[in-house]
C-alpha positions in Angstrom: 23.1 17.0 15.9 19.8 15.9 14.4 19.3 13.0 12.0 16.3 11.5 10.2 15.1 8.1 11.1 12.4 5.8 9.7 9.6 5.1 12.1 7.0 2.3 11.6 3.4 3.2 12.0 1.1 0.3 12.9 -2.7 0.4 12.9 -4.7 -1.5 15.5 -7.6 -3.3 13.7 -11.0 -2.2 14.9 -14.4 -2.5 13.3 -14.1 1.1 12.1 -10.5 0.6 10.7 -11.5 -2.7 9.2 -14.4 -1.1 7.3 -12.2 1.7 6.1 -9.6 -0.7 4.9 -12.2 -2.9 3.1 -13.6 0.2 1.5 -10.1 1.4 0.4 -9.3 -2.0 -1.1 -12.6 -2.2 -3.0 -12.0 1.3 -4.4 -8.5 0.4 -5.5 -9.9 -2.8 -7.1 -12.6 -1.0 -8.9 -10.1 1.6 -10.2 -7.8 -1.1 -11.5 -10.7 -2.8 -13.2 -11.7 0.5 -14.9 -8.1 0.9 -16.0 -8.1 -2.6 -17.5 -11.4 -1.9 -19.3 -10.0 1.4 -20.6 -6.8 -0.2 -21.8 -8.7 -2.9 -23.6 -10.9 -0.2 -25.2 -7.9 1.8 -26.3 -6.2 -1.3 -27.7 -9.3 -2.1 -29.8 -9.6 1.5 -31.0 -5.9 1.6 -32.1 -6.3 -1.8 -33.8 -9.2 -0.5 -35.9 -7.2 2.5 -37.0 -4.3 0.3 -38.1 -1.8 3.1 -37.7 0.5 0.9 -35.6 1.7 -2.7 -36.0 -0.9 -4.9 -34.3 1.5 -7.5 -32.8 3.7 -5.1 -30.7 0.7 -2.9 -29.8 -1.3 -5.9 -28.5 1.7 -7.2 -26.6 2.2 -3.9 -24.8 -1.4 -3.5 -23.9 -1.7 -7.1 -22.7 1.3 -6.5 -20.5 -0.3 -3.5 -18.9 -3.6 -5.2 -18.5 -1.9 -8.3 -16.9 0.0 -6.0 -14.5 -3.3 -4.5 -13.3 -4.9 -8.0 -13.0 -2.0 -9.1 -10.8 -2.6 -6.1 -8.6 -6.3 -6.9 -8.4 -5.4 -10.5 -7.3 -3.1 -9.0 -4.6 -5.9 -6.8 -3.4 -8.3 -9.7 -3.3 -5.8 -11.7 -1.2 -5.4 -8.7 1.1 -9.2 -8.6 1.5 -9.3 -12.3 2.4 -6.5 -11.8 4.9 -8.3 -8.8 6.5 -11.4 -10.9 6.9 -9.5 -13.5 8.8 -7.6 -11.2 11.1 -9.1 -10.8 14.6 -9.9 -7.3 16.0 -7.0 -5.9 18.0 -4.3 -7.1 15.5 -1.6 -4.7 14.6 -1.2 -4.0 10.8 1.8 -2.3 9.3 0.3 0.9 8.0 3.1 3.1 6.8 6.6 4.4 7.4 7.4 8.0 8.3 10.5 9.9 9.0 11.3 11.4 12.4 14.1 13.7 13.5 16.1 12.5 16.5 18.7 14.3 18.5 22.1 12.6 18.8 25.2 13.8 20.7 28.6 12.6 21.5 28.5 9.9 24.1 25.0 8.6 23.1 24.5 4.9 22.7 24.1 4.5 18.9 22.1 1.3 19.1 19.6 2.8 21.5 19.2 6.0 19.4 18.7 4.3 16.1 16.8 1.2 17.2 13.4 1.0 15.6 10.6 3.1 17.0 7.0 2.3 16.3 3.9 4.5 16.5 0.7 2.6 17.3 -2.6 4.2 16.0 -6.1 3.1 16.9 -9.0 4.7 15.0 -6.8 7.7 14.0 -5.6 8.3 17.6 -2.0 7.6 18.6 -2.2 5.2 21.5 1.4 4.2 22.0 5.0 5.1 20.9 7.4 2.2 21.3 11.1 2.3 21.5 13.0 -0.9 21.4 
């Protein structure tokens, strides 16, 4: 029988991966800032039209803007942490599903214990089984 199992993927921090991560974080930060600006613009536009009650409208827009600002703060924190980390550190990158074969008589704990794939600059360097 085959079952699906979650497998952690870790990325080894190198100069190349660090640069890519910083670039990704900066792009995400810029996108969130654009969304904040767009929401603010839309709020002002709707306030001028006065088709909607101003109080509820402003509250909803402020809530959405605040959510994005919190995400920007989180990205800034991630950037700070990335700057501190030494090269060679392993970062949790993602989680993928893997199909494993199980049969009667298998040790359940061994079969379902966490597996980890280690990637360095886009190349799988290690597959760990606990």
